[in-house]
C-alpha positions in Angstrom: 61.9 -110.7 65.2 60.8 -107.5 64.8 60.0 -106.1 61.0 62.7 -103.5 61.5 65.4 -106.9 61.6 63.7 -107.9 58.5 64.2 -104.7 57.1 67.7 -104.5 58.1 68.1 -108.2 56.2 66.3 -107.2 53.1 68.0 -103.6 52.7 71.7 -105.8 52.5 70.2 -107.6 49.3 68.3 -104.6 47.5 70.5 -104.3 45.1 71.2 -107.3 44.1 67.4 -107.9 44.1 67.3 -105.2 41.5 69.9 -106.1 39.5 68.1 -110.3 39.2 64.7 -108.7 38.5 66.0 -106.2 36.3 68.2 -108.5 34.2 65.0 -110.6 34.0 62.5 -107.9 32.5 64.5 -105.6 30.9 62.7 -102.9 32.6 63.8 -100.8 36.1 60.2 -99.8 36.5 59.1 -103.3 36.3 62.1 -104.5 38.7 61.2 -101.9 41.4 58.0 -103.4 41.4 59.0 -106.8 41.5 61.7 -105.9 44.5 59.0 -103.7 45.9 56.3 -106.9 46.0 59.0 -109.4 47.5 59.7 -106.8 50.3 56.2 -106.9 51.4 55.9 -110.4 51.6 59.3 -110.7 53.5 58.2 -108.2 55.6 55.5 -110.8 57.0 58.1 -113.6 57.3 59.8 -114.7 60.9 63.5 -114.0 60.4 64.2 -117.1 62.4 62.6 -119.4 60.1 64.3 -118.2 57.3 67.8 -120.2 56.9 69.4 -118.6 54.1 68.4 -114.8 53.3 69.8 -114.6 50.2 68.6 -117.5 48.5 65.2 -117.2 50.0 65.1 -113.6 48.8 66.3 -114.6 45.6 64.3 -117.2 44.7 61.3 -114.8 45.6 62.1 -112.2 43.4 62.5 -114.8 40.4 59.3 -116.0 40.8 57.6 -112.9 41.1 59.5 -111.6 38.2 58.8 -114.6 36.2 55.1 -113.8 36.9 55.6 -110.3 35.6 56.5 -111.0 32.4 53.6 -112.6 31.6 51.8 -109.1 32.2 54.7 -108.0 30.2 54.0 -110.1 27.3 50.3 -108.5 27.0 51.4 -105.4 27.0 53.9 -105.5 24.2 51.2 -107.2 21.9 50.1 -103.2 21.5 53.5 -102.0 21.6 54.1 -99.5 18.3 57.4 -100.3 16.9 60.3 -102.7 18.5 60.6 -102.9 21.9 64.4 -102.2 23.8 64.7 -102.6 27.0 64.7 -99.9 29.5 68.6 -98.0 30.0 70.0 -97.4 33.5 72.4 -95.0 34.7 73.7 -97.5 37.0 72.4 -100.5 39.2 72.2 -99.4 43.0 74.6 -100.9 45.2 73.7 -103.8 47.3 75.3 -102.1 50.7 77.8 -99.6 51.6 80.2 -102.3 51.5 79.2 -105.2 49.5 80.7 -109.0 49.6 83.0 -109.8 47.2 80.2 -111.9 45.7 78.0 -109.4 45.4 80.4 -106.7 44.2 80.9 -109.3 41.1 77.3 -109.6 40.8 77.1 -106.0 40.7 80.2 -105.4 37.8 78.6 -108.4 35.8 77.4 -107.2 31.9 74.0 -105.4 31.8 74.7 -103.5 28.6 71.5 -103.2 26.7 73.5 -105.4 23.9 73.5 -108.0 26.7 69.6 -107.6 27.9 68.4 -107.7 24.3 69.7 -111.3 23.9 68.5 -112.6 26.8 65.2 -110.9 25.8 65.4 -113.2 23.2 65.3 -116.6 25.3 62.3 -118.2 26.8 61.7 -117.0 30.2 62.8 -120.0 32.1 66.0 -120.2 30.0 66.9 -116.6 31.2 65.7 -117.3 34.7 68.3 -120.2 34.5 70.8 -118.6 33.0 70.8 -115.6 35.4 70.7 -117.7 38.2 73.4 -120.1 37.2 76.0 -117.6 35.2 75.5 -114.5 37.0 74.5 -115.4 40.3 76.5 -119.1 40.7 73.8 -121.3 41.6 74.3 -125.1 40.8 71.6 -126.8 39.0 69.7 -128.3 42.1 69.1 -124.9 43.7 68.1 -123.5 40.6 65.5 -126.4 39.9 64.2 -126.2 43.1 63.4 -122.5 42.4 62.0 -122.8 38.8 60.1 -126.2 40.2 61.9 -128.1 37.6 63.8 -130.9 37.6 67.9 -130.7 37.8 67.8 -132.4 33.8 65.7 -129.9 32.9 67.1 -127.0 34.2 70.5 -127.9 32.4 69.0 -128.1 29.4 67.8 -124.8 30.0 71.2 -123.6 30.9 72.4 -125.2 27.8 70.0 -123.8 25.1 70.5 -120.5 26.8 74.3 -120.6 26.7 74.3 -121.4 23.3 72.4 -118.6 22.2 74.4 -116.3 24.2 77.4 -117.4 22.7 76.2 -117.6 19.1 75.3 -113.5 19.9 78.7 -112.8 21.4 76.8 -110.7 24.0 79.9 -110.8 26.4 82.6 -110.0 24.4 84.4 -108.2 26.6 84.5 -104.6 25.1 87.7 -102.3 25.9 86.3 -99.3 27.6 88.3 -96.7 26.1 87.6 -98.0 22.9 83.8 -97.6 23.2 84.4 -94.5 24.9 86.1 -93.0 21.6 83.6 -94.5 19.4 80.7 -92.9 21.2 82.4 -89.4 20.9 82.7 -89.8 17.6 79.1 -90.5 17.1 78.8 -87.3 19.2 80.8 -85.2 16.6 78.8 -86.6 13.6 75.8 -85.6 15.7 76.8 -82.5 16.5 78.2 -81.4 13.0 76.0 -83.1 10.6 78.5 -84.9 9.1 78.1 -88.8 9.3 80.6 -89.7 6.5 83.2 -90.4 9.2 81.4 -93.2 10.7 81.5 -95.1 7.6 84.6 -96.5 9.2 83.4 -97.5 12.4 80.4 -99.1 11.3 80.1 -103.1 10.4 78.8 -103.6 6.8 75.9 -105.6 8.7 75.0 -102.7 11.3 71.6 -102.7 12.6 69.5 -100.0 14.4 66.8 -100.7 16.2 64.9 -97.9 17.6 62.5 -97.5 20.3 60.2 -94.5 20.3 57.0 -96.7 21.9 54.5 -94.7 20.2 55.0 -91.4 21.7 58.4 -90.3 19.9 58.9 -90.6 16.4 61.5 -94.0 15.9 61.5 -96.5 13.0 59.0 -99.0 13.0 61.6 -102.0 12.0 65.1 -102.8 12.8 67.2 -100.8 9.6 69.8 -102.9 8.6 72.9 -102.0 6.3 75.6 -98.9 6.5 74.0 -97.0 3.5 70.5 -97.0 5.3 71.5 -96.6 8.7 73.4 -93.5 7.8 70.8 -92.4 5.8 68.4 -92.8 8.9 71.2 -90.9 10.8 71.6 -88.2 8.6 68.0 -87.6 8.7 68.2 -87.6 12.5 70.6 -85.0 12.6 70.2 -83.0 9.9 67.9 -80.3 11.8 69.6 -77.7 13.3 66.7 -76.3 15.1 66.4 -79.0 17.0 67.3 -77.8 20.9 68.9 -80.9 22.0 72.3 -81.0 23.9 74.2 -84.2 23.7 76.8 -85.6 25.9 78.3 -88.8 26.7 76.9 -91.0 29.5 77.9 -94.1 31.4 74.6 -96.4 30.8 74.3 -99.8 31.8 77.8 -99.9 32.7 79.4 -98.7 29.1 79.4 -94.9 27.5 76.1 -93.9 25.3 75.0 -90.7 23.6 72.1 -89.2 25.6 70.2 -86.3 24.1 69.1 -83.8 26.3 66.2 -81.3 25.6 65.5 -77.1 26.3 64.1 -78.9 29.3 66.6 -80.8 30.6 64.5 -83.8 30.5 66.5 -86.8 28.4 64.9 -87.1 24.9 67.1 -89.8 23.4 69.7 -92.8 25.0 71.8 -94.0 21.6 73.7 -97.4 22.9 76.0 -99.3 20.8 77.3 -103.2 20.8 80.5 -102.6 19.5 82.7 -106.4 18.3 86.1 -106.2 16.5 86.1 -102.5 16.5 83.3 -102.3 14.4 80.1 -101.3 15.7 77.6 -104.0 15.1 74.1 -102.8 16.3 72.8 -99.4 17.3 70.0 -99.0 19.9 68.0 -95.8 20.1 65.3 -95.9 23.1 63.3 -93.0 22.6 60.4 -93.8 24.6 60.2 -91.3 27.4 58.2 -93.8 30.0 62.2 -95.8 29.4 64.2 -93.0 30.3 63.5 -91.8 33.6 66.4 -93.7 35.0 69.0 -91.8 33.4 71.0 -89.0 34.8 73.5 -86.7 32.8 
């Protein structure tokens, strides 16, 4: 077979592979690097020797991503302040007309809240959970991918499911409610009047901001309504700040996006909403993490 044939097969699954790598790494840039490395390896493989290209490629990307996590962990030792996943405006399609199972994968929850929860799992727990819960792989196949026994994989998946359930990260949020609350935050940020937000915030709301040492941000998560409102008031009470605010879809949900006078995205504010209240606010300000946001 020619390399062009390999390319046709790879292109069919590129979006799916990016989605897997992104969920594992929480970084679009790192996910793109992993997918590119997977292509370079797949291009050299005789296609007739690959019985199930989808499984083969997903296995390759999973293991490359696990290796990349080790590199990430070393980088984060010197990271300034909290680390949040890199937001994206949308995931690419797997093809012009994805198969039903691929469409389901693309529609699966990739919210920042879910990525934050996945980040708290061990790398192997994360991989087992994503392969099993998102891609529907049975334990024996996951075991083959991760070079672990099926019993060990079931234990990994059990711990991962319990953690995700405890954080309620997969609660379905009414998109209309999410947009309505996001628009209320936009009005508060535009006017500097944050009191109307009181009824939207859970008493134990947490605000986490990620500036990566390049933009101003709180060096620790901020807990509680009063402290969060005080922080938001400090951010929004600067009338000379030349930002335009927009509501845009980020990681599948409405988010607040601030764009500076040069048209560059300055901040993305995303919310985890549960029971009609905002439980967590994520502010991503590190410019290296905002390259995949479109308004």
